[in-house]
C-alpha positions as CSV (number, residue, x, y, z in Angstrom):
1,X,107.4,-57.4,202.5
2,X,109.6,-55.6,200.0
3,X,109.8,-51.8,199.8
4,X,108.4,-50.7,196.4
5,X,110.2,-48.2,194.2
6,X,108.2,-44.9,194.0
7,X,107.3,-44.2,190.4
8,X,107.0,-40.5,191.3
9,X,110.5,-40.5,192.9
10,X,111.9,-42.3,190.1
11,X,110.4,-39.9,187.5
12,X,111.7,-36.8,189.6
13,X,115.1,-38.4,189.8
14,X,115.2,-39.0,186.2
15,X,114.2,-35.4,185.4
16,X,116.7,-34.2,187.8
17,X,119.5,-36.0,186.1
18,X,118.5,-34.6,182.9
19,X,118.7,-31.0,184.5
20,X,122.1,-31.9,185.9
21,X,123.3,-32.8,182.4
22,X,122.1,-29.7,181.0
23,X,123.6,-27.6,183.9
24,X,126.9,-29.6,183.5
25,X,127.1,-28.6,179.7
26,X,126.3,-25.0,180.7
27,X,129.1,-25.1,183.4
28,X,131.6,-26.4,181.0
29,X,130.7,-23.7,178.4
30,X,131.2,-21.1,180.8
31,X,134.1,-22.7,182.5
32,X,132.4,-22.9,185.9
33,X,134.5,-25.8,187.2
34,X,133.4,-25.5,190.7
35,X,129.8,-26.2,189.7
36,X,130.9,-29.4,188.0
37,X,132.0,-30.8,191.2
38,X,128.8,-30.0,192.8
39,X,126.8,-31.5,189.9
40,X,128.8,-34.6,190.1
41,X,128.1,-34.9,193.9
42,X,124.3,-34.3,193.3
43,X,124.2,-36.9,190.5
44,X,125.6,-39.4,193.1
45,X,123.4,-38.3,195.9
46,X,120.2,-38.6,194.0
47,X,120.9,-42.4,193.5
48,X,121.4,-43.2,197.3
49,X,117.6,-43.5,198.2
50,X,117.2,-46.2,195.6
51,X,120.4,-47.9,196.7
52,X,119.3,-47.7,200.4
53,X,115.9,-49.2,199.4
54,X,117.7,-52.1,197.5
55,X,119.8,-52.8,200.6
56,X,116.6,-52.6,202.9
57,X,114.8,-55.1,200.6
58,X,117.8,-57.6,200.9
59,X,118.0,-57.2,204.6
60,X,114.1,-57.4,204.9
61,X,113.9,-54.0,206.6
62,X,110.8,-51.9,206.3
63,X,111.1,-48.2,205.1
64,X,108.4,-45.7,205.1
65,X,106.4,-45.4,201.9
66,X,107.4,-41.8,201.4
67,X,111.2,-42.7,201.8
68,X,112.5,-42.4,198.3
69,X,110.3,-39.4,197.4
70,X,111.3,-37.3,200.6
71,X,114.9,-38.4,200.0
72,X,115.0,-37.3,196.4
73,X,113.3,-34.1,197.1
74,X,115.9,-33.4,200.1
75,X,118.7,-34.0,197.7
76,X,117.3,-31.7,195.1
77,X,116.6,-28.9,197.7
78,X,120.0,-29.3,199.4
79,X,122.5,-29.9,196.5
80,X,120.8,-28.3,193.4
81,X,118.8,-25.4,194.9
82,X,121.1,-25.0,197.9
83,X,124.5,-25.2,196.4
84,X,124.3,-25.0,192.8
85,X,121.6,-22.2,192.7
86,X,123.1,-20.6,195.8
87,X,119.9,-20.7,197.9
88,X,122.0,-21.1,201.0
89,X,123.4,-17.6,200.4
90,X,120.2,-16.0,199.0
91,X,118.0,-17.2,201.8
92,X,119.4,-17.2,205.3
93,X,116.8,-19.7,206.5
94,X,117.2,-22.2,203.7
95,X,119.8,-24.3,205.6
96,X,117.7,-24.2,208.8
97,X,114.6,-25.4,207.0
98,X,116.5,-28.4,205.6
99,X,117.7,-29.3,209.0
100,X,114.3,-29.2,210.6
101,X,113.0,-31.4,207.8
102,X,115.8,-33.9,208.1
103,X,115.7,-34.0,211.8
104,X,112.0,-34.7,211.8
105,X,112.0,-37.2,209.0
106,X,115.0,-39.1,210.4
107,X,112.9,-40.0,213.6
108,X,110.1,-41.2,211.4
109,X,112.5,-43.4,209.3
110,X,114.3,-44.8,212.3
111,X,111.1,-45.9,213.9
112,X,110.4,-48.0,210.8
113,X,113.9,-49.4,210.8
114,X,113.5,-50.5,214.4
115,X,110.3,-52.4,213.6
116,X,112.2,-54.3,211.0
117,X,115.4,-54.9,213.1
118,X,114.5,-55.1,216.7
119,X,112.2,-57.9,218.0
120,X,110.3,-57.3,221.2
121,X,111.1,-59.6,224.1
122,X,108.1,-61.7,225.2
123,X,106.6,-60.1,228.2
124,X,108.2,-56.8,227.7
125,X,106.0,-53.8,228.6
126,X,104.6,-52.0,225.5
127,X,105.1,-48.6,227.0
128,X,108.7,-49.5,227.9
129,X,109.3,-50.6,224.4
130,X,107.8,-47.4,223.1
131,X,109.9,-45.2,225.2
132,X,113.1,-47.2,224.1
133,X,112.3,-46.9,220.3
134,X,111.7,-43.2,220.5
135,X,115.0,-42.6,222.4
136,X,116.8,-44.6,219.9
137,X,115.1,-42.9,217.0
138,X,115.8,-39.3,218.5
139,X,119.5,-40.3,219.1
140,X,119.9,-41.7,215.7
141,X,118.5,-38.5,214.2
142,X,121.0,-36.4,216.1
143,X,123.9,-38.7,214.9
144,X,122.7,-38.2,211.2
145,X,122.7,-34.4,211.9
146,X,126.2,-34.5,213.1
147,X,127.3,-36.6,210.1
148,X,125.7,-34.1,207.8
149,X,127.6,-31.3,209.5
150,X,130.8,-33.2,208.7
151,X,129.7,-33.7,205.3
152,X,129.2,-30.0,204.9
153,X,132.6,-29.2,206.3
154,X,134.3,-31.8,204.0
155,X,132.4,-30.4,201.0
156,X,133.6,-27.0,201.8
157,X,137.1,-28.2,202.3
158,X,137.5,-30.4,199.2
159,X,135.2,-28.8,196.8
160,X,135.2,-25.2,198.0
161,X,131.5,-25.1,198.5
162,X,129.6,-22.7,200.9
163,X,127.6,-25.1,202.9
164,X,129.1,-23.8,206.2
165,X,128.6,-20.2,206.1
166,X,129.1,-18.9,209.5
167,X,131.4,-21.4,211.0
168,X,130.7,-22.5,214.6
169,X,127.6,-20.4,214.7
170,X,126.1,-22.0,211.6
171,X,127.0,-25.5,212.8
172,X,125.5,-24.9,216.2
173,X,122.3,-23.4,214.9
174,X,121.9,-26.3,212.5
175,X,122.3,-28.8,215.2
176,X,119.8,-26.9,217.6
177,X,117.1,-26.9,215.1
178,X,117.6,-30.5,214.2
179,X,117.5,-31.5,217.8
180,X,114.3,-29.5,218.4
181,X,112.5,-30.8,215.3
182,X,113.6,-34.5,216.2
183,X,112.4,-33.9,219.9
184,X,109.0,-32.4,218.8
185,X,108.4,-35.3,216.3
186,X,109.5,-37.9,219.0
187,X,107.0,-36.4,221.5
188,X,104.1,-36.4,219.0
189,X,104.9,-40.0,218.2
190,X,105.1,-40.9,221.8
191,X,101.5,-39.7,222.4
192,X,100.2,-41.3,219.2
193,X,101.7,-44.7,220.1
194,X,100.5,-44.4,223.7
195,X,97.0,-43.8,222.4
196,X,97.3,-47.0,220.2
197,X,98.5,-48.9,223.2
198,X,95.7,-47.9,225.4
199,X,93.1,-48.8,222.6
200,X,94.5,-52.3,222.1
């Protein structure tokens, strides 16, 4: 079954692109060249959820129904509000909030991916399979968090952004909250899946 494009996500993405164009014109008029690089990056990132969905459909991989919407909103919160509107600087908790959201949702997304990629061996215990999938999803979430930290560092280095505000302390705090949110989500899903197994 193909993953359907979310009309709401498409509408929000289209509106966001219009906002970015207006912001770009304003930045050019005020000679804010650093903002132009951020706007260009945000315009590319907003397209990624739809590209990922297309690839998933080609590979017959199931994604959560909310994948596009959550991803689009995350890009807007991180790139537009966080970087362009300086929410990372204005609100000390903004970065931590986004890492909590991404850590939790990454676990949910990976659990869907596993269902579409990994086929259970005949005779394998359902509980053992559940534990394996949750460990994989948790680990994948942490890996994504690490890649995001590398993205922030690269953005600061190449585009002179301010995503990494406190150096090592900022990076460590981000990873800790991401690990905790991923762990809590994994535990919740473990008990939910176990209840479904016991009922079946």
